[in-house]
C-alpha positions as CSV (number, residue, x, y, z in Angstrom):
1,M,113.4,112.8,137.1
2,S,113.6,110.6,140.2
3,I,111.0,108.6,142.1
4,E,111.2,111.0,145.0
5,S,110.0,113.9,142.8
6,V,106.9,112.2,141.5
7,Q,103.4,112.2,143.2
8,V,100.1,110.7,142.2
9,G,98.2,113.3,140.2
10,D,101.2,114.9,138.6
11,E,100.5,115.9,135.1
12,L,103.0,115.0,132.3
13,G,102.2,118.1,130.3
14,K,101.0,118.2,126.7
15,L,102.5,117.1,123.4
16,E,100.9,118.0,120.1
17,I,101.9,115.9,117.1
18,E,100.8,116.9,113.6
19,I,99.5,113.8,111.8
20,T,101.0,114.0,108.3
21,R,101.0,111.5,105.4
22,T,104.8,111.3,105.8
23,L,104.5,110.4,109.5
24,I,101.9,107.7,108.8
25,V,103.7,106.1,105.9
26,A,107.2,106.4,107.5
27,G,105.9,104.9,110.8
28,A,104.3,102.0,108.9
29,I,107.4,101.3,106.9
30,A,109.7,101.6,109.9
31,S,107.6,99.0,111.8
32,R,107.5,96.8,108.7
33,D,103.7,97.1,108.6
34,Y,103.0,97.0,104.8
35,Q,99.2,97.0,105.1
36,D,98.0,99.1,102.2
37,V,95.6,101.1,104.3
38,H,98.6,102.8,105.9
39,H,100.0,104.1,102.6
40,D,97.5,103.9,99.8
41,G,94.6,106.3,100.1
42,E,92.5,104.8,97.3
43,I,92.6,101.3,98.8
44,A,91.9,102.7,102.3
45,K,88.8,104.4,100.9
46,E,87.7,101.2,99.1
47,R,87.9,99.5,102.5
48,G,85.7,102.0,104.2
49,S,88.2,104.5,105.6
50,K,88.2,108.2,104.7
51,D,92.0,108.1,104.1
52,I,95.2,106.3,105.1
53,F,95.5,106.0,108.9
54,M,98.3,105.5,111.5
55,N,99.2,102.0,112.6
56,I,99.3,100.9,116.3
57,L,103.0,100.5,116.3
58,T,103.6,104.1,115.4
59,T,101.1,105.2,118.0
60,N,102.9,102.9,120.5
61,G,106.2,104.6,119.7
62,L,104.7,108.1,120.1
63,V,103.3,107.2,123.5
64,G,106.7,105.8,124.5
65,R,108.4,109.0,123.4
66,Y,105.8,111.1,125.3
67,V,106.4,109.2,128.6
68,T,110.2,109.1,128.3
69,D,110.4,112.8,127.4
70,W,108.7,113.4,130.7
71,A,110.5,110.8,132.8
72,G,114.0,111.4,131.4
73,P,116.7,109.2,129.8
74,N,117.3,107.2,133.0
75,C,113.8,105.7,133.2
76,K,113.0,102.1,132.0
77,I,109.6,101.3,130.5
78,L,108.3,98.0,132.0
79,S,105.0,97.7,130.3
80,V,102.7,99.5,127.8
81,A,99.0,98.7,127.7
82,I,97.3,100.8,125.1
83,R,94.0,100.7,123.3
84,L,93.2,102.4,120.0
85,G,90.0,104.3,119.4
86,V,89.4,106.6,116.5
87,P,91.9,106.7,113.6
88,N,94.7,109.3,113.2
89,Y,94.2,110.7,109.7
90,P,96.5,113.0,107.8
91,G,95.8,116.7,108.4
92,D,94.8,116.2,112.0
93,T,96.7,116.8,115.3
94,M,97.0,114.4,118.1
95,L,97.3,115.8,121.6
96,L,99.0,113.6,124.2
97,T,98.2,114.2,127.8
98,G,98.9,112.1,130.9
99,H,99.1,111.9,134.7
100,V,100.6,109.7,137.4
101,V,98.1,107.3,138.8
102,E,100.3,105.2,141.1
103,T,103.8,105.3,142.6
104,D,105.7,102.7,144.5
105,P,108.8,104.1,146.1
106,S,109.9,100.6,147.3
107,S,110.3,99.4,143.7
108,N,110.8,102.9,142.0
109,E,107.8,102.1,139.8
110,V,105.4,104.7,138.5
111,L,102.1,104.0,136.6
112,V,101.1,106.7,134.1
113,E,97.8,107.0,132.4
114,V,98.0,108.5,128.9
115,T,95.4,109.8,126.4
116,G,96.0,110.8,122.8
117,S,93.1,112.7,121.2
118,N,92.4,114.2,117.8
119,S,89.4,116.0,116.3
120,L,87.4,112.8,116.2
121,G,87.9,111.8,119.8
122,N,90.4,109.6,121.7
123,H,92.8,107.9,119.3
124,V,94.7,106.1,122.1
125,T,94.3,105.5,125.8
126,G,96.4,103.4,128.1
127,Q,98.7,102.9,131.0
128,I,102.5,102.8,131.0
129,K,104.5,101.4,133.9
130,L,108.1,102.5,134.3
131,V,110.9,102.6,136.8
132,L,112.6,105.8,137.8
133,P,116.0,106.1,139.4
134,K,116.2,106.8,143.2
135,K,118.1,110.1,142.8
136,E,118.4,112.5,139.9
137,I,121.5,111.8,137.9
């Protein structure tokens, strides 16, 4: 992908991610988030949740993957500004969608808006700024 091939309004496509217990626990461990609500269902329920739920660092990683899968290996993420909404619980599916909201050919920067939704609503919303190369490599 190159800056010349991107226009405001371009869709990034869709990415469905099955939310499994393994994904939630592995993401928490990989990001060194040992909060018990991310791996112990009984404690999560005692604290008012219906089950364990995904942490923000895993969500952030999945958003990054989604955007870089679209932009290609030669892009560089400059900033990620996401906000969590409803939890990602095991047994659900998160659907990531996005579109280009801004391009700046002088700096090769692209601003992408992303939404990740599940059966409860929007799990994550946000904007990612990245730099694309001038020409496809």
